[in-house]
ChimeraX commands (.cxc) that place a marker at each C-alpha (Angstrom):
marker #1 position -16.80,6.77,12.47 radius 0.5
marker #1 position -18.49,9.34,10.03 radius 0.5
marker #1 position -18.93,12.72,11.75 radius 0.5
marker #1 position -22.14,14.96,10.81 radius 0.5
marker #1 position -20.50,18.06,8.98 radius 0.5
marker #1 position -22.33,21.04,8.67 radius 0.5
marker #1 position -19.38,23.97,7.96 radius 0.5
marker #1 position -21.41,23.98,4.05 radius 0.5
marker #1 position -24.59,24.58,5.59 radius 0.5
marker #1 position -23.20,26.84,8.13 radius 0.5
marker #1 position -21.33,28.90,5.73 radius 0.5
marker #1 position -23.12,28.78,2.83 radius 0.5
marker #1 position -26.49,27.58,3.13 radius 0.5
marker #1 position -28.63,30.03,2.68 radius 0.5
marker #1 position -26.37,31.87,-0.08 radius 0.5
marker #1 position -25.51,28.48,-1.48 radius 0.5
marker #1 position -27.61,25.50,-0.27 radius 0.5
marker #1 position -26.90,23.20,-3.17 radius 0.5
marker #1 position -23.27,23.72,-2.39 radius 0.5
marker #1 position -23.58,23.55,1.33 radius 0.5
marker #1 position -25.55,20.18,0.61 radius 0.5
marker #1 position -23.02,18.23,-1.90 radius 0.5
marker #1 position -19.97,19.97,0.66 radius 0.5
marker #1 position -22.10,17.90,4.21 radius 0.5
marker #1 position -23.38,15.24,2.61 radius 0.5
marker #1 position -21.77,14.22,-0.20 radius 0.5
marker #1 position -18.15,15.37,0.36 radius 0.5
marker #1 position -18.24,14.44,4.19 radius 0.5
marker #1 position -20.96,12.37,4.83 radius 0.5
marker #1 position -20.66,10.05,1.55 radius 0.5
marker #1 position -16.98,9.97,0.61 radius 0.5
marker #1 position -15.22,10.41,3.45 radius 0.5
marker #1 position -17.13,8.27,5.61 radius 0.5
marker #1 position -16.20,5.36,3.21 radius 0.5
marker #1 position -13.54,4.09,5.66 radius 0.5
marker #1 position -13.79,0.20,5.19 radius 0.5
marker #1 position -12.11,1.51,1.71 radius 0.5
marker #1 position -9.89,4.35,2.99 radius 0.5
marker #1 position -9.31,5.28,7.23 radius 0.5
marker #1 position -9.98,8.87,7.97 radius 0.5
marker #1 position -6.28,9.03,8.61 radius 0.5
marker #1 position -4.91,7.79,4.89 radius 0.5
marker #1 position -8.07,10.22,4.00 radius 0.5
marker #1 position -6.51,13.43,5.95 radius 0.5
marker #1 position -3.35,12.43,4.48 radius 0.5
marker #1 position -3.84,12.29,0.74 radius 0.5
marker #1 position -5.92,15.64,1.50 radius 0.5
marker #1 position -3.39,17.32,2.81 radius 0.5
marker #1 position -0.88,16.51,-0.35 radius 0.5
marker #1 position -3.16,17.29,-3.09 radius 0.5
marker #1 position -4.09,21.36,-0.91 radius 0.5
marker #1 position -0.04,21.40,-0.31 radius 0.5
marker #1 position -0.36,21.04,-4.80 radius 0.5
marker #1 position -2.49,23.47,-4.53 radius 0.5
marker #1 position -1.09,26.04,-2.03 radius 0.5
marker #1 position -3.70,25.30,0.71 radius 0.5
marker #1 position -4.17,23.91,3.53 radius 0.5
marker #1 position -6.93,25.64,5.62 radius 0.5
marker #1 position -8.30,23.63,7.95 radius 0.5
marker #1 position -7.17,19.96,6.86 radius 0.5
marker #1 position -3.99,19.94,8.98 radius 0.5
marker #1 position -5.45,20.18,12.16 radius 0.5
marker #1 position -8.08,17.52,11.01 radius 0.5
marker #1 position -5.16,15.03,9.76 radius 0.5
marker #1 position -3.60,15.85,12.86 radius 0.5
marker #1 position -6.99,15.03,14.45 radius 0.5
marker #1 position -7.15,11.48,12.04 radius 0.5
marker #1 position -3.36,10.34,13.32 radius 0.5
marker #1 position -1.09,11.65,11.57 radius 0.5
marker #1 position 1.81,13.02,14.06 radius 0.5
marker #1 position 4.42,15.61,13.51 radius 0.5
marker #1 position 6.91,13.43,12.11 radius 0.5
marker #1 position 5.02,12.20,9.59 radius 0.5
marker #1 position 3.51,15.30,8.69 radius 0.5
marker #1 position 7.38,16.93,8.43 radius 0.5
marker #1 position 8.39,13.43,6.15 radius 0.5
marker #1 position 4.45,13.93,4.07 radius 0.5
marker #1 position 5.69,18.05,3.56 radius 0.5
marker #1 position 9.38,17.01,2.65 radius 0.5
marker #1 position 8.41,14.12,0.14 radius 0.5
marker #1 position 5.50,16.53,-1.39 radius 0.5
marker #1 position 8.33,19.47,-1.78 radius 0.5
marker #1 position 9.87,17.55,-4.21 radius 0.5
marker #1 position 6.67,17.25,-6.65 radius 0.5
marker #1 position 4.80,20.31,-5.59 radius 0.5
marker #1 position 7.57,22.55,-5.19 radius 0.5
marker #1 position 9.11,24.63,-2.49 radius 0.5
marker #1 position 8.06,27.47,-1.77 radius 0.5
marker #1 position 4.47,25.52,-1.10 radius 0.5
marker #1 position 6.00,22.87,1.21 radius 0.5
marker #1 position 7.51,26.39,2.79 radius 0.5
marker #1 position 3.67,27.11,3.11 radius 0.5
marker #1 position 2.72,24.42,4.46 radius 0.5
marker #1 position 5.42,24.04,7.00 radius 0.5
marker #1 position 4.61,27.40,8.41 radius 0.5
marker #1 position 0.95,26.41,8.90 radius 0.5
marker #1 position 1.45,22.73,10.23 radius 0.5
marker #1 position 4.12,23.77,13.04 radius 0.5
marker #1 position 1.35,26.07,13.97 radius 0.5
marker #1 position -1.24,23.44,14.14 radius 0.5
marker #1 position 1.37,20.60,15.63 radius 0.5
marker #1 position 2.59,23.35,18.20 radius 0.5
marker #1 position -0.66,24.05,19.48 radius 0.5
marker link #1:1,2 radius 0.2
marker link #1:2,3 radius 0.2
marker link #1:3,4 radius 0.2
marker link #1:4,5 radius 0.2
marker link #1:5,6 radius 0.2
marker link #1:6,7 radius 0.2
marker link #1:7,8 radius 0.2
marker link #1:8,9 radius 0.2
marker link #1:9,10 radius 0.2
marker link #1:10,11 radius 0.2
marker link #1:11,12 radius 0.2
marker link #1:12,13 radius 0.2
marker link #1:13,14 radius 0.2
marker link #1:14,15 radius 0.2
marker link #1:15,16 radius 0.2
marker link #1:16,17 radius 0.2
marker link #1:17,18 radius 0.2
marker link #1:18,19 radius 0.2
marker link #1:19,20 radius 0.2
marker link #1:20,21 radius 0.2
marker link #1:21,22 radius 0.2
marker link #1:22,23 radius 0.2
marker link #1:23,24 radius 0.2
marker link #1:24,25 radius 0.2
marker link #1:25,26 radius 0.2
marker link #1:26,27 radius 0.2
marker link #1:27,28 radius 0.2
marker link #1:28,29 radius 0.2
marker link #1:29,30 radius 0.2
marker link #1:30,31 radius 0.2
marker link #1:31,32 radius 0.2
marker link #1:32,33 radius 0.2
marker link #1:33,34 radius 0.2
marker link #1:34,35 radius 0.2
marker link #1:35,36 radius 0.2
marker link #1:36,37 radius 0.2
marker link #1:37,38 radius 0.2
marker link #1:38,39 radius 0.2
marker link #1:39,40 radius 0.2
marker link #1:40,41 radius 0.2
marker link #1:41,42 radius 0.2
marker link #1:42,43 radius 0.2
marker link #1:43,44 radius 0.2
marker link #1:44,45 radius 0.2
marker link #1:45,46 radius 0.2
marker link #1:46,47 radius 0.2
marker link #1:47,48 radius 0.2
marker link #1:48,49 radius 0.2
marker link #1:49,50 radius 0.2
marker link #1:50,51 radius 0.2
marker link #1:51,52 radius 0.2
marker link #1:52,53 radius 0.2
marker link #1:53,54 radius 0.2
marker link #1:54,55 radius 0.2
marker link #1:55,56 radius 0.2
marker link #1:56,57 radius 0.2
marker link #1:57,58 radius 0.2
marker link #1:58,59 radius 0.2
marker link #1:59,60 radius 0.2
marker link #1:60,61 radius 0.2
marker link #1:61,62 radius 0.2
marker link #1:62,63 radius 0.2
marker link #1:63,64 radius 0.2
marker link #1:64,65 radius 0.2
marker link #1:65,66 radius 0.2
marker link #1:66,67 radius 0.2
marker link #1:67,68 radius 0.2
marker link #1:68,69 radius 0.2
marker link #1:69,70 radius 0.2
marker link #1:70,71 radius 0.2
marker link #1:71,72 radius 0.2
marker link #1:72,73 radius 0.2
marker link #1:73,74 radius 0.2
marker link #1:74,75 radius 0.2
marker link #1:75,76 radius 0.2
marker link #1:76,77 radius 0.2
marker link #1:77,78 radius 0.2
marker link #1:78,79 radius 0.2
marker link #1:79,80 radius 0.2
marker link #1:80,81 radius 0.2
marker link #1:81,82 radius 0.2
marker link #1:82,83 radius 0.2
marker link #1:83,84 radius 0.2
marker link #1:84,85 radius 0.2
marker link #1:85,86 radius 0.2
marker link #1:86,87 radius 0.2
marker link #1:87,88 radius 0.2
marker link #1:88,89 radius 0.2
marker link #1:89,90 radius 0.2
marker link #1:90,91 radius 0.2
marker link #1:91,92 radius 0.2
marker link #1:92,93 radius 0.2
marker link #1:93,94 radius 0.2
marker link #1:94,95 radius 0.2
marker link #1:95,96 radius 0.2
marker link #1:96,97 radius 0.2
marker link #1:97,98 radius 0.2
marker link #1:98,99 radius 0.2
marker link #1:99,100 radius 0.2
marker link #1:100,101 radius 0.2
marker link #1:101,102 radius 0.2
marker link #1:102,103 radius 0.2
view
């Protein structure tokens, strides 16, 4: 189910309107809504692993939880990714994931 995203406009609408539009309408409005090609759960998995690889996760761990990735699956995802993205990045992701899944 496609969700109307407004985070870009809420945070940057006046300062960077084009970026806000691309974030809300293209990335989340078009790409994330292509659920016939890839489910929200699978998109969350890909996104979380990609962000962990860059040393970032921000609110995407919460989205992954909301989109159906369980705590045990997230632990397995991060454990597996650790060998490819780096041990310190995995430790950082585990700290954040633990907070999200214990809440």
